C-alpha positions as CSV (number, residue, x, y, z in Angstrom):
1,M,-36.8,23.3,-2.7
2,I,-33.4,22.2,-3.9
3,E,-32.5,19.5,-6.4
4,V,-29.9,16.8,-5.5
5,F,-28.3,14.4,-8.1
6,C,-27.1,11.1,-6.3
7,K,-24.2,9.6,-8.3
8,N,-24.7,6.3,-6.4
9,T,-28.4,6.0,-8.1
10,G,-27.8,8.0,-10.9
11,T,-31.1,9.8,-10.1
12,K,-32.6,13.2,-8.7
13,K,-34.6,14.0,-5.7
14,S,-36.1,17.3,-4.4
15,F,-35.4,18.4,-0.7
16,K,-36.0,21.4,1.6
17,Q,-33.3,23.6,1.9
18,G,-31.1,22.9,4.9
19,T,-31.6,19.1,4.6
20,T,-28.5,17.2,6.0
21,L,-26.6,14.6,4.1
22,M,-27.6,12.0,6.8
23,K,-31.3,12.6,5.9
24,M,-30.7,12.5,2.3
25,A,-28.7,9.1,2.4
26,G,-31.9,7.4,3.8
27,E,-34.0,8.7,0.9
28,F,-32.0,7.4,-2.0
29,E,-32.2,3.5,-2.6
30,F,-29.1,1.9,-3.1
31,D,-27.0,-1.1,-2.0
32,K,-25.5,0.0,1.5
33,P,-23.6,-3.0,2.8
34,Y,-21.9,-0.8,5.3
35,D,-22.5,2.5,7.0
36,I,-22.4,5.6,5.1
37,L,-19.8,7.6,6.7
38,A,-19.7,10.8,4.6
39,A,-20.4,12.2,1.2
40,K,-18.7,14.2,-1.7
41,V,-20.7,17.2,-2.4
42,N,-19.7,18.7,-6.0
43,H,-16.4,16.5,-5.6
44,V,-15.7,17.8,-2.1
45,T,-15.8,15.4,1.0
46,E,-18.4,16.6,3.7
47,G,-19.5,15.1,6.9
48,L,-23.2,13.8,7.2
49,K,-24.4,16.7,9.3
50,Y,-23.6,18.9,6.3
51,A,-26.7,20.9,5.4
52,V,-27.4,21.6,1.7
53,Y,-29.1,24.9,0.6
54,N,-28.3,24.8,-3.3
55,N,-28.6,22.3,-6.0
56,K,-25.8,19.7,-5.6
57,E,-24.3,16.7,-6.8
58,V,-23.8,14.0,-4.0
59,E,-21.9,10.7,-3.8
60,F,-22.4,8.8,-0.4
61,L,-19.3,7.1,0.8
62,D,-18.5,4.2,3.2
63,Y,-15.5,2.9,4.8
64,R,-14.2,1.3,1.3
65,S,-13.5,4.7,0.0
66,Y,-10.4,6.6,0.9
67,S,-12.3,9.7,2.2
68,G,-14.6,7.3,4.1
69,R,-11.6,5.9,5.9
70,N,-10.2,9.1,6.7
71,V,-13.5,10.4,8.4
72,Y,-13.8,7.1,10.4
73,S,-10.1,7.1,11.4
74,H,-10.0,10.7,12.5
75,S,-13.2,10.2,14.6
76,L,-11.8,7.1,16.2
77,C,-8.6,9.2,17.1
78,F,-10.9,11.7,18.7
79,L,-12.7,8.9,20.7
80,L,-9.3,7.4,22.0
81,C,-7.9,10.9,23.0
82,K,-11.2,11.7,24.8
83,A,-11.3,8.1,26.5
84,A,-7.7,8.6,27.6
85,K,-8.4,11.8,29.1
86,D,-11.3,10.5,31.0
87,V,-9.2,7.8,32.4
88,F,-6.1,9.8,33.0
89,P,-7.0,13.5,33.2
90,K,-3.4,14.6,33.2
91,C,-2.3,12.3,30.2
92,K,-0.9,13.4,26.9
93,V,-1.8,11.2,23.9
94,V,0.3,11.7,20.7
95,L,-0.9,9.8,17.6
96,R,2.6,9.1,15.9
97,R,1.8,7.5,12.5
98,P,0.0,4.6,10.8
99,I,1.9,1.3,11.3
100,S,1.2,-2.4,11.3
101,K,-2.3,-1.7,10.0
102,G,-3.1,0.8,12.8
103,Y,-2.1,4.0,14.6
104,Y,0.8,3.9,17.0
105,C,0.3,6.2,19.9
106,S,2.6,7.2,22.7
107,V,1.0,8.0,26.1
108,D,2.4,10.1,29.0
109,K,0.0,9.5,31.9
110,G,1.1,12.6,33.6
111,D,2.4,10.9,36.9
112,G,5.5,9.4,35.7
113,S,4.8,5.8,35.7
114,E,5.0,3.5,32.6
115,L,2.0,2.6,30.7
116,T,0.7,-1.0,31.4
117,A,-1.6,-3.5,29.7
118,A,-4.1,-2.6,32.5
119,D,-3.9,1.0,31.7
120,V,-4.7,0.2,28.0
121,A,-7.6,-2.1,29.1
122,R,-9.1,0.9,31.0
123,I,-9.0,3.2,28.2
124,E,-10.4,0.5,25.8
125,T,-13.4,0.0,28.2
126,R,-13.9,3.8,28.3
127,M,-14.0,3.9,24.6
128,K,-16.5,1.1,24.3
129,K,-18.7,2.9,26.9
130,L,-18.5,6.0,24.7
131,V,-19.6,4.1,21.6
132,D,-22.5,2.4,23.5
133,R,-23.8,5.8,24.5
134,N,-23.6,7.0,20.8
135,I,-22.6,10.4,21.7
136,P,-22.7,13.0,18.9
137,F,-19.6,15.0,17.4
138,Y,-20.3,18.7,17.1
139,R,-18.5,20.9,14.9
140,H,-18.0,24.5,15.9
141,E,-16.5,27.5,14.0
142,A,-15.0,30.5,15.5
143,R,-12.5,33.2,15.2
144,I,-9.0,31.6,15.4
145,G,-8.0,33.7,18.3
146,E,-10.9,32.4,20.4
147,V,-10.1,28.8,19.3
148,T,-6.4,29.2,20.1
149,E,-7.1,30.6,23.5
150,L,-9.5,27.5,24.1
151,F,-6.7,25.4,23.4
152,R,-4.0,27.3,25.3
153,K,-6.3,27.0,28.5
154,L,-6.4,23.1,27.8
155,G,-2.8,22.8,27.6
156,Y,-2.6,22.0,23.8
157,D,0.4,23.8,22.9
158,D,0.9,21.8,19.8
159,K,-2.5,23.0,18.5
160,V,-1.8,26.7,19.5
161,K,1.4,26.8,17.5
162,L,-0.3,25.3,14.4
163,L,-3.4,27.6,14.6
164,E,-1.2,30.8,15.3
165,T,0.9,30.0,12.0
166,C,-1.8,28.8,9.8
167,G,-3.0,32.3,8.7
168,D,-6.6,31.6,9.0
169,V,-9.3,34.0,10.2
170,Y,-11.9,31.4,11.2
171,I,-11.3,27.8,12.1
172,G,-13.4,24.7,12.8
173,Y,-13.0,22.5,15.7
174,Y,-15.0,19.7,17.3
175,T,-16.4,18.6,20.8
176,L,-17.4,15.3,22.0
177,G,-19.1,15.0,25.4
178,G,-17.8,18.4,26.3
179,T,-14.1,17.6,25.4
180,A,-12.7,20.0,22.6
181,D,-10.2,18.9,19.9
182,F,-9.1,19.9,16.4
183,F,-9.4,17.8,13.3
184,Y,-8.8,19.3,9.8
185,D,-11.2,16.3,8.2
186,A,-14.9,15.7,8.8
187,L,-16.0,13.3,11.4
188,V,-18.8,10.8,11.6
189,P,-22.1,12.0,13.2
190,S,-21.7,10.1,16.5
191,T,-19.6,7.4,18.3
192,G,-22.1,4.8,17.6
193,Y,-20.6,4.6,14.0
194,L,-17.1,3.5,15.5
195,R,-17.9,-0.3,16.2
196,V,-14.8,-1.8,14.6
197,W,-11.5,-1.3,16.3
198,E,-9.0,-2.6,18.9
199,L,-6.6,-1.1,21.4
200,S,-3.6,-3.0,22.8
201,L,-0.5,-2.2,24.3
202,F,2.3,-1.9,21.5
203,Q,6.0,-1.3,21.9
204,S,6.2,1.5,24.6
205,G,2.7,2.7,23.6
206,M,-0.5,1.7,22.2
207,L,-1.6,0.3,18.8
208,L,-5.2,1.6,17.7
209,R,-6.3,-1.0,14.9
210,V,-8.7,-0.1,12.4
211,P,-11.1,-1.9,10.1
212,N,-10.2,-3.9,7.0
213,R,-10.6,-1.6,4.1
214,H,-12.2,-4.5,2.0
215,N,-14.5,-5.8,4.8
216,P,-15.1,-2.9,7.3
217,E,-16.9,-5.3,9.6
218,T,-13.5,-7.0,10.7
219,L,-10.2,-5.7,11.7
220,A,-7.3,-5.1,9.2
221,P,-4.9,-8.1,9.9
222,F,-2.0,-7.2,12.2
223,S,1.3,-6.7,10.4
224,P,4.4,-6.8,12.5
225,Q,6.9,-4.1,11.2
226,P,9.8,-4.2,13.8
227,K,12.3,-2.7,11.3
228,T,10.1,0.1,10.1
229,F,9.2,0.9,13.8
230,D,12.8,1.0,14.6
231,V,13.3,3.8,11.8
232,L,10.4,5.5,13.2
233,L,12.0,5.7,16.6
234,E,15.2,7.1,15.2
235,T,13.3,9.8,13.4
236,L,11.4,10.7,16.4
237,K,14.5,10.9,18.5
238,W,15.9,13.5,16.0
239,N,12.7,15.3,16.0
240,R,13.0,15.5,19.9
241,I,16.6,16.5,19.7
242,M,15.6,19.4,17.3
243,K,12.5,20.2,19.1
244,L,10.4,19.8,16.3
245,D,7.5,17.4,17.1
246,N,4.7,19.0,15.0
247,V,4.0,21.3,12.2
248,G,3.5,24.3,14.5
249,D,7.2,23.7,15.7
250,V,8.5,23.8,12.0
251,N,6.3,26.8,11.2
252,K,7.8,28.7,14.2
253,A,11.2,27.8,13.3
254,C,10.8,29.0,9.5
255,L,9.4,32.2,10.8
256,D,12.3,32.6,13.3
257,G,14.6,32.6,10.2
258,K,16.0,29.0,10.8
259,V,15.2,27.5,7.5
260,S,18.8,27.3,6.4
261,D,19.6,25.5,9.6
262,L,16.7,23.0,9.2
263,I,17.6,22.2,5.6
264,Q,21.4,21.7,6.4
265,I,20.6,19.5,9.4
266,A,18.2,17.4,7.5
267,E,20.8,16.8,4.6
268,A,23.5,16.1,7.1
269,L,21.5,13.4,8.9
270,Q,20.5,11.7,5.7
271,E,24.2,11.7,4.5
272,K,25.3,10.3,7.7
273,K,22.8,7.4,7.4
274,I,24.0,6.9,3.7
275,V,27.6,6.9,4.9
276,E,26.8,4.3,7.6
277,I,25.2,2.2,5.0
278,A,28.3,2.4,2.5
279,E,30.7,1.5,5.4
280,E,28.5,-1.5,6.1
281,I,28.7,-2.6,2.6
282,E,32.4,-2.1,2.7
283,R,32.7,-4.4,5.8
284,R,30.6,-7.1,4.2
285,Y,32.5,-6.8,1.0
286,Y,35.8,-7.8,2.8
287,S,34.2,-10.4,4.9
288,K,34.2,-14.3,4.5
289,D,31.2,-14.2,2.4
290,P,31.6,-11.0,0.5
291,V,28.6,-8.9,-0.7
292,R,28.7,-8.4,-4.5
293,V,25.2,-7.1,-5.1
294,V,23.3,-4.1,-3.6
295,L,19.7,-4.5,-4.2
296,I,17.8,-1.2,-3.9
297,T,14.0,-0.8,-3.9
298,G,11.2,1.3,-2.6
299,P,7.8,2.7,-3.6
300,T,7.2,5.3,-6.1
301,S,8.6,8.9,-5.5
302,S,10.6,7.5,-2.6
303,G,13.9,8.6,-4.1
304,K,15.5,5.5,-5.3
305,S,17.5,7.0,-8.2
306,T,18.9,9.8,-6.0
307,F,19.7,7.2,-3.2
308,C,21.7,5.1,-5.7
309,K,23.6,8.1,-6.8
310,R,24.5,9.2,-3.6
311,L,25.3,5.8,-2.2
312,S,27.7,5.4,-5.2
313,V,29.7,8.4,-4.2
314,Q,30.0,7.0,-0.6
315,L,31.1,3.6,-1.9
316,M,33.8,5.2,-4.0
317,A,34.9,7.2,-0.9
318,C,35.1,3.8,0.9
319,G,37.5,2.5,-1.8
320,L,34.8,0.7,-3.9
321,R,34.0,0.7,-7.3
322,P,30.0,0.8,-7.7
323,I,28.5,-0.1,-11.1
324,S,24.6,-0.2,-11.7
325,F,21.6,-0.9,-13.8
326,S,17.9,-0.8,-13.4
327,T,15.4,-3.4,-13.4
328,D,13.4,-1.2,-15.8
329,D,16.0,-1.8,-18.4
330,Y,14.9,-5.4,-18.4
331,F,11.3,-4.9,-19.0
332,V,9.7,-7.3,-21.6
333,N,8.7,-5.8,-24.9
334,R,5.6,-3.6,-24.6
335,V,3.3,-6.1,-26.5
336,E,4.4,-8.7,-24.1
337,T,3.5,-6.7,-21.0
338,P,0.8,-8.2,-18.5
339,K,-2.6,-6.4,-18.8
340,L,-5.1,-5.5,-16.2
341,P,-8.7,-6.5,-16.4
342,D,-9.7,-3.3,-18.2
343,G,-7.2,-3.9,-21.0
344,S,-4.3,-1.4,-19.9
345,Y,-0.9,-2.5,-19.3
346,D,-0.1,-3.6,-15.8
347,F,3.5,-1.9,-15.6
348,D,3.9,-2.8,-11.8
349,N,3.4,-6.5,-12.3
350,F,6.6,-8.7,-11.6
351,E,6.1,-10.4,-15.1
352,T,6.8,-6.9,-16.5
353,V,10.3,-7.7,-15.9
354,D,12.3,-10.4,-17.8
355,H,13.5,-11.8,-14.4
356,D,15.1,-15.1,-16.0
357,Y,17.3,-12.8,-18.4
358,L,18.1,-10.3,-15.7
359,Q,19.2,-13.1,-13.2
360,K,21.4,-14.7,-16.0
361,D,23.3,-11.4,-16.6
362,L,23.5,-11.0,-12.8
363,L,25.1,-14.5,-12.3
364,K,27.5,-13.9,-15.2
365,L,28.6,-10.5,-13.7
366,I,29.2,-12.3,-10.4
367,S,31.3,-14.7,-12.1
368,G,33.6,-12.2,-13.6
369,E,32.1,-12.1,-17.1
370,E,31.6,-9.0,-19.2
371,V,27.9,-8.6,-20.1
372,E,26.1,-6.2,-22.3
373,V,23.3,-4.9,-20.5
374,P,20.2,-3.6,-22.4
375,V,18.5,-0.2,-22.2
376,F,14.7,-0.1,-22.4
377,N,13.4,2.4,-25.0
378,F,10.3,3.8,-23.3
379,V,9.2,5.6,-26.5
380,T,9.4,2.4,-28.9
381,G,8.4,0.0,-26.0
382,K,11.4,-2.3,-26.7
383,R,14.5,-3.4,-25.1
384,E,17.7,-2.2,-27.0
385,F,21.3,-2.9,-26.9
386,N,23.5,0.1,-27.2
387,G,26.9,-1.0,-26.2
388,K,26.5,-0.6,-22.3
389,R,29.0,-3.2,-21.0
390,L,29.6,-4.0,-17.6
391,K,32.2,-6.3,-15.7
392,M,32.8,-6.9,-12.1
393,E,36.5,-6.8,-11.1
394,E,38.4,-6.4,-7.8
395,G,36.6,-3.9,-5.6
396,T,33.5,-3.7,-7.7
397,V,29.9,-3.7,-6.2
398,L,26.8,-4.1,-8.5
399,L,23.9,-1.7,-7.4
400,V,20.4,-3.1,-8.9
401,E,17.6,-0.5,-8.4
402,G,14.1,-0.9,-9.2
403,I,10.6,-1.7,-7.6
404,H,11.0,-5.3,-7.7
405,A,14.7,-5.4,-6.8
406,L,13.9,-7.1,-3.2
407,N,11.5,-9.6,-4.6
408,P,13.2,-13.0,-3.9
409,R,12.1,-14.6,-7.2
410,L,14.4,-11.9,-9.0
411,T,17.7,-13.2,-7.4
412,D,16.8,-16.7,-6.0
413,K,19.9,-18.2,-7.7
414,V,22.2,-15.5,-6.2
415,P,23.6,-16.6,-2.7
416,A,22.1,-14.8,0.2
417,A,25.4,-13.7,1.5
418,A,26.3,-12.1,-1.5
419,K,23.2,-9.8,-1.5
420,Y,22.8,-6.5,0.7
421,K,19.1,-5.5,0.5
422,I,18.1,-1.8,0.8
423,F,14.4,-0.4,1.1
424,I,13.8,3.4,0.7
425,N,10.6,4.8,2.1
426,T,9.2,8.1,3.1
427,L,8.2,7.7,6.7
428,T,6.7,11.0,7.6
429,S,7.5,11.4,11.2
430,I,5.9,14.9,11.8
431,S,2.3,15.5,12.5
432,L,0.1,18.5,12.2
433,D,-0.5,18.3,15.9
434,D,-0.6,15.5,18.7
435,H,-3.9,14.3,17.3
436,N,-3.6,14.7,13.6
437,C,-1.2,12.3,11.8
438,I,-0.3,13.0,8.2
439,P,-1.5,10.2,5.8
440,T,1.5,8.0,5.0
441,S,1.6,8.5,1.3
442,D,0.8,12.3,0.8
443,N,4.6,12.9,0.9
444,R,5.2,10.9,-2.1
445,L,1.9,11.9,-3.9
446,L,2.9,15.7,-3.7
447,R,6.3,14.6,-4.9
448,R,4.9,12.9,-7.9
449,I,2.3,15.6,-8.7
450,V,5.1,18.1,-8.8
451,R,7.6,16.0,-10.8
452,D,5.0,14.7,-13.2
453,F,3.6,18.1,-13.7
454,N,7.2,19.8,-14.3
455,N,8.4,17.1,-16.7
456,G,5.2,17.5,-18.9
457,S,4.5,13.8,-18.2
458,F,1.1,14.1,-16.6
459,S,-1.4,16.8,-15.3
460,A,-2.3,16.7,-11.6
461,S,-5.7,15.3,-12.4
462,E,-4.1,12.3,-14.1
463,T,-1.5,11.6,-11.5
464,I,-4.3,11.8,-8.7
465,A,-6.4,9.5,-10.8
466,N,-3.7,7.1,-11.2
467,W,-2.7,7.2,-7.6
468,P,-5.1,4.3,-6.2
469,M,-3.8,1.9,-8.6
470,V,-0.3,2.7,-7.9
471,R,-1.0,2.2,-4.2
472,R,-2.6,-1.2,-4.8
473,N,0.3,-2.3,-6.8
474,E,2.7,-1.1,-4.1
475,V,1.0,-3.1,-1.4
476,K,1.0,-6.2,-3.8
477,W,4.4,-6.0,-5.2
478,I,6.8,-3.8,-3.0
479,Y,5.7,-3.6,0.7
480,P,5.5,-7.2,1.3
481,F,9.3,-7.4,1.1
482,Q,10.2,-4.2,3.1
483,E,10.8,-6.0,6.4
484,E,13.3,-8.4,4.5
485,A,15.6,-5.4,3.7
486,D,19.0,-5.3,5.6
487,V,18.4,-1.6,6.2
488,L,15.6,0.8,5.7
489,F,16.2,4.3,4.8
490,N,13.9,7.3,5.3
491,S,14.0,10.0,2.5
492,A,11.4,12.1,4.1
493,Y,12.2,15.7,5.4
494,L,10.6,17.7,8.3
495,I,10.5,20.7,6.1
496,E,9.4,19.1,2.8
497,F,5.8,20.0,2.9
498,A,6.4,23.7,3.4
499,V,8.8,23.5,0.4
500,F,6.4,21.6,-1.8
501,R,3.8,23.9,-0.9
502,V,5.2,26.6,-3.0
503,H,5.3,24.3,-6.0
504,A,2.1,22.1,-5.6
505,E,-0.5,24.9,-4.7
506,R,-0.3,26.3,-8.2
507,I,-0.2,22.8,-9.7
508,L,-3.3,21.5,-7.7
509,A,-5.1,24.7,-8.6
510,T,-5.3,23.4,-12.2
511,V,-7.6,20.4,-11.2
512,P,-11.0,21.5,-12.6
513,K,-13.9,21.6,-10.0
514,N,-15.9,19.2,-12.0
515,S,-13.2,16.6,-12.1
516,P,-13.6,13.4,-9.9
517,E,-10.0,14.2,-8.8
518,Y,-11.0,17.5,-7.4
519,D,-11.7,16.1,-3.9
520,E,-8.2,15.0,-3.5
521,A,-6.7,18.2,-4.8
522,Y,-9.0,20.1,-2.4
523,R,-7.8,18.1,0.5
524,L,-4.2,18.4,-0.4
525,L,-4.5,22.1,-0.7
526,N,-6.3,22.4,2.5
527,F,-3.6,20.4,4.3
528,L,-0.7,22.3,2.7
529,H,-2.2,25.7,3.7
530,Y,-1.1,24.7,7.5
531,F,2.5,25.0,6.4
532,V,4.6,28.2,6.2
533,P,5.8,28.3,2.6
534,V,9.4,27.9,2.2
535,S,11.7,28.6,-1.0
536,D,13.5,25.9,-2.4
537,K,16.6,28.1,-3.3
538,E,18.5,26.6,-0.6
539,I,17.8,22.8,-1.5
540,P,21.0,21.4,-2.6
541,S,21.5,19.8,-6.2
542,T,22.1,16.3,-4.5
543,S,18.9,16.6,-2.2
544,F,16.2,13.9,-2.5
545,M,13.8,16.9,-2.7
546,R,15.6,18.3,-5.9
547,G,15.0,15.2,-7.8
548,F,11.3,16.1,-7.7
549,L,11.3,19.7,-7.7
550,G,13.7,19.9,-10.6
């Protein structure tokens, strides 16, 4: 017999060796408003079919947990891919990335015809039938050469390239009703768990909508994101031109000695976009209603400060004279900072910025007055005046950077025509393979882990522990204004994960196994090992990556 401690109940129970998590979940009595989808076993997420042979600590998870959502979403993606193959045997489904509270998928039916609403309805009907039949997902493990050959015969070149370059000896894969596929996360036990979702025609492909994270029995509210989608399409276009659709393609290019080319092309593409933005600001500056203020925002670790510096250079090349300040310098004194329910400071709250004071200075500057702007001392927690004076003269453009820069309340007295709004994000366009999207925030989380650790600010455990609150605040205070921007800039790189692997692995290895944050560290390490490591020696000093690598 083995002893299992359940974190949900704070109690222990004895079980026979080899008992599955699914069986154990039914034996522990605790509030289960939604389906149990997975469990953390000694702080590592496992599927419910996982058999336990030794004493363990177990925490059961539903959709409200991050790990639970990953398990549900990957299972749903497999369901979609199988149903599409059942309906259109020659089709190719590519899950591009999460967007609009769902997953955007492109579909090539294999006959040259366009995807129609009727086609999507047929796939949706097939998915519902598979759910009704409650077909089990089976996990298999085999030598990587055997699995690679299996996917080669199925025509999954994306998976072949990934597995050939990942360096594993054995690899796990899944089957559903005889259909094989690869997913690097655990899946739910059977299709009957996948009851809440919706499939619809979206742009030139499909949108697979997922449950609401707070109420998994309902769909997440649809959120139109036309500007974000346009940025995604632009990025995918360059991926196709470079013939780099998936991680396997990037790995092959790195192994073939093309690292320098990938870095130089990525930097050139980003600089090209920054030049276009600078030229548009120049055009508007000399228009009938001139732009005077450029507002720059984005979520944490998106590269706002680096973008501000690079844009300043290009504006000067256009003959303009940029001056700048950060909204952070207008923080209220620490003692006046809003607090969270637990008593800690809510540094991301809009009221953390003295927006009335900031806007008064902004209006004075626009009217031609000289203003002494404050500098916030993060050590003392107080706003200070150290003689930094700004004045807008002929040819001057003011750059205002900060997480609340696009909040309308910050500049509601400034004429709309005088403002140019920029949103910086990291829209990861590359996937592990056609059916495995990379979580949207992993790019930024890895950037922050590396920067925090190298700067001595926070350990990897502390950064990971703080990340859920950071993400909640972004959803509340930053992302609602993304689509209101005049332009969206993507600071992500195709090769970025390969470069960050070299730095992040040693840092993530410092997270103790008995730490609650170990599950996320383990997931990131498992994910990063699919990338061929690349040295950062050729990353230029002006790169967005360099701002986090040091």
